[in-house]
C-alpha positions as CSV (number, residue, x, y, z in Angstrom):
1,M,-30.5,-135.8,57.8
2,A,-29.4,-137.9,60.7
3,G,-30.6,-137.4,64.3
4,G,-28.5,-138.2,67.3
5,W,-25.9,-140.9,66.8
6,S,-27.4,-142.4,63.7
7,R,-25.8,-142.1,60.3
8,D,-27.4,-140.3,57.3
9,G,-30.2,-142.4,55.8
10,A,-30.6,-144.7,58.8
11,V,-34.2,-143.8,59.4
12,N,-35.1,-144.4,55.8
13,E,-33.3,-147.7,55.9
14,Q,-35.4,-148.7,58.9
15,I,-38.6,-147.7,57.2
16,E,-37.7,-149.6,54.0
17,A,-36.8,-152.7,56.0
18,S,-40.1,-152.6,57.9
19,I,-42.0,-152.3,54.6
20,E,-40.0,-155.1,53.1
21,D,-40.8,-157.4,56.1
22,E,-44.5,-156.6,55.9
23,L,-44.6,-157.3,52.1
24,K,-42.9,-160.6,52.7
25,R,-45.4,-161.5,55.4
26,L,-48.3,-160.6,53.1
27,K,-46.9,-162.6,50.2
28,A,-46.4,-165.6,52.5
29,R,-50.1,-165.7,53.4
30,R,-51.9,-168.7,52.0
31,A,-54.3,-168.0,49.2
32,P,-57.6,-169.9,49.2
33,Q,-57.2,-173.3,47.5
34,G,-59.5,-175.9,46.0
35,E,-63.0,-175.4,44.8
36,S,-65.0,-172.4,45.8
37,A,-67.9,-173.0,48.2
38,T,-71.4,-172.1,47.0
39,H,-72.4,-171.1,50.5
40,C,-70.5,-169.3,53.2
41,V,-69.0,-171.7,55.7
42,E,-69.7,-169.3,58.6
43,C,-73.3,-168.0,57.9
44,D,-74.5,-170.4,55.2
45,E,-75.5,-167.4,52.9
46,P,-74.9,-168.0,49.2
47,I,-71.6,-166.7,47.8
48,P,-72.2,-164.8,44.5
49,E,-70.9,-166.5,41.4
50,R,-68.8,-163.5,40.4
51,R,-67.0,-163.7,43.8
52,R,-66.3,-167.4,43.3
53,E,-64.9,-166.7,39.9
54,A,-62.7,-163.8,41.0
55,I,-61.3,-165.6,44.0
56,P,-60.8,-169.4,43.3
57,G,-61.2,-171.4,46.5
58,V,-63.3,-168.8,48.4
59,K,-65.2,-170.1,51.4
60,L,-66.6,-166.9,53.0
61,C,-69.2,-164.4,51.8
62,V,-68.2,-160.8,51.6
63,D,-69.7,-159.8,55.0
64,C,-68.0,-162.6,56.9
65,Q,-64.7,-161.9,55.1
66,Q,-64.9,-158.2,56.1
67,E,-65.6,-159.1,59.6
68,R,-62.7,-161.5,59.7
69,D,-60.4,-159.0,58.1
70,G,-61.4,-156.4,60.7
71,R,-60.4,-158.5,63.7
72,F,-57.3,-157.6,65.6
73,Q,-54.5,-160.1,65.0
74,A,-51.5,-159.7,67.3
75,R,-48.2,-160.5,65.7
76,G,-44.7,-160.0,66.9
77,G,-42.8,-157.2,65.3
78,I,-39.3,-155.9,65.5
79,N,-38.7,-152.6,67.1
80,R,-35.7,-151.6,65.0
81,R,-35.2,-148.3,66.7
82,G,-35.6,-149.4,70.3
83,S,-37.2,-147.3,73.0
84,K,-35.6,-144.1,74.3
85,D,-35.7,-145.6,77.8
86,S,-33.6,-148.5,76.8
87,Q,-31.1,-146.2,75.0
88,L,-30.8,-143.9,78.0
89,K,-30.0,-146.6,80.6
């Protein structure tokens, strides 16, 4: 079902394109490389051996990694739909 001036399926195409873009971005992220550290580079706590085996090249303990993952990272996105204000002017 299309809304307004858009053709049928346009909204789904926009959603799928956004998902594809995000997947490409995630795949492009660099994985840890090299040897795993025995101690966290941020807090100097020991990194468990099972974590080092599971993630080759790991440098952070679980707590520091969770904290880093939880930080807000601004990134530019594409507003495929545009705002209503810009469409009305």
